[in-house]
N, C-alpha and C positions, 0 to 999 in steps of 0.2 A: 809662285812661279807663273809664267804666263802660259797661254794654249800652245800646244804643240801643233804642227802641220808639216806637210812636205810638199815640194812643187815638182812640177814635170814639165818638160819643154821637148821640142821637135827640134833637131838641129836645123840651123841656117845653112848649114854646109852638107854636101853628099860624100859618101864614101862607098867602096865596094865592101862584100861581105866574105871575102875569101880567106880571111884569118880565123883558124879555130880556137885561138886564144882569146878568151874573154876580156883580158886585160887590155889588149888593143882597143877594144870597143870602149872600155872604161875610160881609158885615155884619151880617146877621140871625144867623147862627151865632156869630160873635165876640161880639156884645151878649149872647147867651145864655150864652156862656161867661163872659164878664166879670161878669154878674150873679150867676154861681154861684162866683166868685172863682177861676176856673181859667184866666182870660184874660190880659188885657193887664196886670192887676196883677201877676201871676207871670211876665210876660214871654213868655207863650205865643200864637201865632198859630194860630187856627183857619180852615179853608176848607170851604166846602160841597161835599158829594159830589152834585154836580149838573151837567147840561148844559144849556147854551143854544145858540142857532144859532152863536154865536161860539167857545163853549169847551165842550170835552168834560170830563166828570166825571174822567177819568183823567189830565188835564193841570191840572184846577184843584185837585185833592185829590190831590197826588203823594205815593204810597206809597214809602217808601224802605227801610223794613226791618219787623220783626214789629208787628202791629197787634191791640191788644186793645180789648175794649169797655170801659166804665165798672165792670164788675163784676171785671176783671181776668182775663175769660176770653178766649184767643187766638183771634183771627177769621181771621188769615191770616200766614204766615210771610214775605211780602215783596209785592212789585208783581204778579208773575205769579200767585201764589196768590190775591191780593185780588180781581183782575180775572178769574179763569178761570170765573166763572159762579156759584160757590158759596163759602160759607166753611165753616169748621170744622163739622162735623155737629153740629146741635143749638144752635150759637151764633149769636145774631143781634147786630145793634145795636140793642138793646132796653132799654138803660139811658140815663136822660138825664143831662144836664150835673151834676144833683146826685146821681147814682149811684141812682135811683130807676127801677125796672123800668116800661116803658111799651110795651105792643103798641100800634102806630099805623100808620096809612097815611102814607108819606113821599113828598113831591115828589122825583124824580130826573131826569126828563127823560132817561134813560139806557137803553142796552142793557145786557146783563150783563157785557160787556167793559169799560164805562165810556165807550164812545163816545156821541154824541148819537143820540137815537132819531129821526132824520130829521125829520118834521113833528110829532112829539110831545115836543120839547124844551121846556123851560121858556120862557115868554114867548109861546107860540103858543096858540090857543084850547084846545086839548086837549094834555095831556102825560103822559107815563109817570109812574107811581108805584110804590112798593115796600112790602113789610110788614117792618116792624121785628123782628118775632120769627122771621123766617124766615132760615135758612142757605142755602137753595137759591137759584136764580136770582131767585126771586120777592122776595129782599131788595131788589132794585134794580128789578125790571121785573115786576110783577104785573099791571097793566091800564093803562087811560087814563081820565082824568077831565077835566071842564072846569077850567082854571086859576083860575077864580073860587072854588073850593072852597078851604078852609083845610085843609092838612095840615102835618105836621111837615116838618122837613128833617134830614139827616145832617150831622154835622161831623167832619173829621178834623184831629188836631192836626199840628203841624210835627213834625220828628223831635225827640224829648226823649232824655234821657241820664241814666242812673242815677248820681247823684253817687257820687264815690269820696272817702273820708274824707281829710281832711288829715293829714300826719304828726303834728301837735299832737293830733289826735283819737285817733289810734292809740296813742299815748304815754299819754294820759289814761285811755283804756280799760285798757290793761295796767297802768297804776299802780293803777287802782281794782281790777281783778281780784287784783292782787298784795295789796293791802290786804285784801280780803275772804278770800283764802287765809290771810294772816297771822292775821287775827282768828278764822278757824276753827280754825287750828292751835293758837291760844292757848288758845280756848275747850275745845278738846279735851284740851289738857295739863292745864287747871285740873280738869276733870271725872274725870281719872285720879287725881288726889290724894286 
């Protein structure tokens, strides 16, 4: 099997954070991924990196392996690294589902370890937000704001696996390389005459 990884993005569109139902945020980020062609049509499920009173971000958006942003930059090597308060120095979740850079305020309702921010979870009158371009703890907990304001959300993919070529693909590749080598050898022989 190929290597496993997960992807994270900041939504290109904004929403308020008045709902206390984590499913509304999961649906929002899934719809964003679907619109970009990286969601349901590809068999990929996305979850919001967000906390409500009933669900913490670190249990809703489960990190199982290495996590990259949509520019292919490594954010974290696994669960512990993702929720230790910071990401790889200088790397934020600052690319949208379309791979476009976006510095944004992002609803999280979370503490830096992915737990719910007590009275500042999504669905309450005021909630925690983060900065998408930050790699410090500010990525998830920068300040608080009225949940009626529209901010982006973060999305995390399920675990994905790099496909391993089928034996037929390897055979075709080797045959193709053999033909290229044969043609080059033949051409070299003609030039020598």
